[in-house]
C-alpha positions in Angstrom: -92.5 182.8 18.8 -93.1 182.1 22.6 -94.1 185.4 24.3 -92.2 186.7 26.9 -93.3 186.1 30.7 -93.4 189.1 32.5 -94.5 188.0 36.3 -95.2 191.0 38.9 -94.9 189.9 42.0 -97.0 190.3 45.4 -98.5 193.9 43.9 -101.0 194.0 46.6 -97.9 193.9 49.4 -94.8 195.5 47.3 -95.8 198.3 45.2 -95.2 201.4 46.4 -93.7 204.6 44.8 -94.9 203.8 41.3 -93.0 200.3 41.2 -95.3 199.1 38.8 -93.9 201.4 35.9 -90.9 199.0 35.7 -93.3 196.1 34.5 -94.9 198.9 31.7 -91.4 199.6 31.1 -89.9 196.0 30.0 -93.3 195.4 28.2 -93.1 198.5 26.7 -89.6 198.0 25.6 -89.6 194.2 24.6 -92.9 195.3 22.2 -90.9 197.5 20.9 -88.4 195.1 20.6 -91.0 192.9 18.5 -91.3 190.5 21.3 -94.7 188.9 22.2 -95.2 189.6 26.0 -97.1 188.2 28.5 -97.4 189.7 31.7 -98.9 187.6 34.8 -99.2 189.7 38.4 -99.8 187.5 41.1 -101.3 188.6 44.3 -100.2 187.1 47.6 -102.7 184.9 47.4 -101.9 183.0 44.3 -99.1 180.4 43.4 -95.9 182.1 41.9 -95.9 180.9 38.3 -92.6 178.5 37.7 -91.9 179.3 33.8 -91.8 182.9 33.9 -88.3 185.1 32.3 -88.6 188.0 34.3 -90.1 188.3 37.7 -90.3 191.5 39.2 -90.9 193.1 42.7 -91.4 196.7 44.3 -90.9 198.0 47.5 -93.5 197.8 50.3 -93.7 198.8 54.1 -92.3 196.1 57.1 -94.8 194.0 57.7 -95.8 193.4 53.7 -92.4 192.8 53.6 -92.4 190.2 56.3 -95.8 188.6 55.2 -94.4 188.7 51.5 -91.4 186.7 52.4 -93.2 184.1 54.6 -95.4 183.3 51.5 -92.6 183.3 48.8 -90.9 181.2 51.2 -93.6 179.0 51.4 -94.7 178.6 47.6 -91.5 178.3 46.3 -91.8 179.3 42.4 -90.0 182.1 43.0 -86.7 179.7 44.3 -87.2 177.5 41.2 -87.1 179.8 38.6 -83.8 181.4 39.6 -82.7 178.3 40.0 -83.2 177.5 36.8 -82.0 180.8 35.3 -85.2 183.2 35.4 -84.6 186.9 36.0 -85.4 188.6 39.1 -85.5 192.2 39.8 -86.8 194.0 43.1 -86.7 197.3 44.6 -86.3 198.3 48.0 -88.1 196.4 50.2 -87.7 193.4 47.5 -84.2 194.1 47.4 -84.1 193.2 51.0 -86.2 190.1 50.8 -84.3 188.3 47.9 -81.5 188.6 51.0 -80.3 186.6 53.6 -82.0 188.0 56.5 -83.6 191.9 57.0 -84.8 193.9 59.7 -88.2 193.2 61.1 -91.1 195.3 62.7 -89.5 194.9 66.1 -85.7 195.1 65.1 -85.4 191.4 64.8 -84.0 189.6 61.8 -86.2 188.3 59.4 -84.9 184.9 57.1 -84.8 186.1 53.3 -85.2 184.4 50.4 -81.5 183.9 50.1 -81.4 184.5 46.5 -78.2 187.7 46.8 -76.0 187.1 49.3 -76.9 190.1 51.0 -77.7 191.3 54.6 -79.8 194.3 56.0 -80.6 195.9 59.1 -82.2 199.1 59.7 -80.0 202.4 59.9 -79.8 205.3 62.0 -81.0 207.9 59.6 -83.8 207.4 56.9 -82.2 208.1 53.4 -84.7 209.7 51.1 -83.9 211.7 47.8 -82.4 211.4 44.8 -79.5 208.9 44.4 -77.0 208.8 41.2 -74.6 205.6 40.7 -72.5 204.5 38.1 -72.8 200.6 37.2 -70.5 197.9 37.4 -68.7 197.9 33.8 -68.9 194.6 33.4 -73.0 195.2 32.8 -71.9 198.0 30.6 -74.5 200.2 31.4 -75.0 204.0 31.8 -75.1 205.6 35.0 -78.1 204.8 37.3 -80.2 208.0 38.7 -83.5 207.2 41.1 -85.3 208.5 44.1 -84.5 206.1 47.5 -86.5 206.5 50.5 -85.5 203.5 53.0 -84.2 203.2 56.2 -81.7 200.2 55.3 -78.2 199.4 55.1 -77.0 196.5 53.4 -73.8 194.0 54.1 -72.7 192.5 50.6 -71.3 189.0 50.9 -68.9 187.5 49.0 -71.0 185.7 46.4 -72.8 189.4 45.6 -71.2 192.2 43.2 -72.0 195.9 43.6 -74.8 196.9 41.1 -73.4 200.5 41.6 -71.0 202.8 43.2 -73.1 205.9 44.6 -71.8 209.7 43.6 -74.8 210.8 45.5 -76.9 209.6 48.1 -77.0 206.4 50.6 -78.1 203.2 48.4 -76.4 200.4 50.3 -74.5 202.9 53.5 -71.2 201.9 52.4 -70.7 203.9 49.1 -72.5 201.0 46.6 -76.3 200.6 45.5 -78.1 197.6 44.8 -76.3 194.3 44.4 -76.6 191.3 41.7 -75.7 187.4 41.5 -76.2 185.8 37.7 -79.5 186.8 36.8 -80.4 188.5 39.7 -80.7 191.5 40.6 -81.6 194.1 43.2 -81.6 197.8 44.0 -82.9 200.6 46.3 -84.1 202.7 43.4 -87.2 203.7 42.7 -88.3 206.4 40.3 -89.5 203.9 38.9 -86.5 202.8 38.0 -86.7 201.0 34.8 -88.2 203.9 33.3 -85.4 206.2 34.9 -83.0 204.0 33.3 -83.8 202.2 30.3 -80.2 201.2 29.5 -80.7 198.4 33.3 -84.2 197.5 31.4 -82.7 196.6 28.5 -80.2 194.4 30.6 -82.6 192.7 32.1 -84.3 191.9 28.4 -81.0 190.7 26.9 
C-alpha cells in the first residue's frame, strides 16, 4: 500500500500558535486507521513536492506571510498538487495566502495563490479569543471550536463556500468562518484546529 503523503509547507515561516499539531493529528488518525504515513516538512528554501496527498500550512506574521506567498508562487508545486486534486488545509495567514489577495505590511494588497476565491484585508480591531462555529451541513462535521488571533477580514467570492457560521467569535468578520472549494479548505482556527476538531481531521483524510 502506498503511504499517505502529508506535506507541511514552510514551517520556518508559517507555524505559529502550535499549528504543527495539525500535522501530528492527521498522522495519528491516519495510523489509527492502519494507513502507512509519510511526512515531509518543506522549508522555504526547498521545493514543494508535487506528489503529496494532503498539504498543510499554518499561521505567521505579516512579513513571513508575504515571503511565503512569493516563494510558493515561484515554486508552483502547491498549485500543481491542488490542480490534480490534492487536499490543501491552511490556517490563519496560510488561509489568506490561498486567496486572491491579502493585506500586506504597508497596507497594500499582496496577490495570493488564487486557490480559494477569497480576498482578505486588515480590519479595525484584532479578533482574539475563543471561536465556535457550525459547519456547513454538506460537510457532515460537528460544531467547530478554536482560538483566533488575527486582524484579518475575509470576503468570499462566488467560487468559495463558508466552512462554517460563527456563534461565538469573529472568523471572517461577516458571521462566517473559513472557506472551502473542492478539496481546498482554510480557517482562522488555531487550537490546533484539527486537535480540537477531530471530525475536521477525518474530513481531510476521506
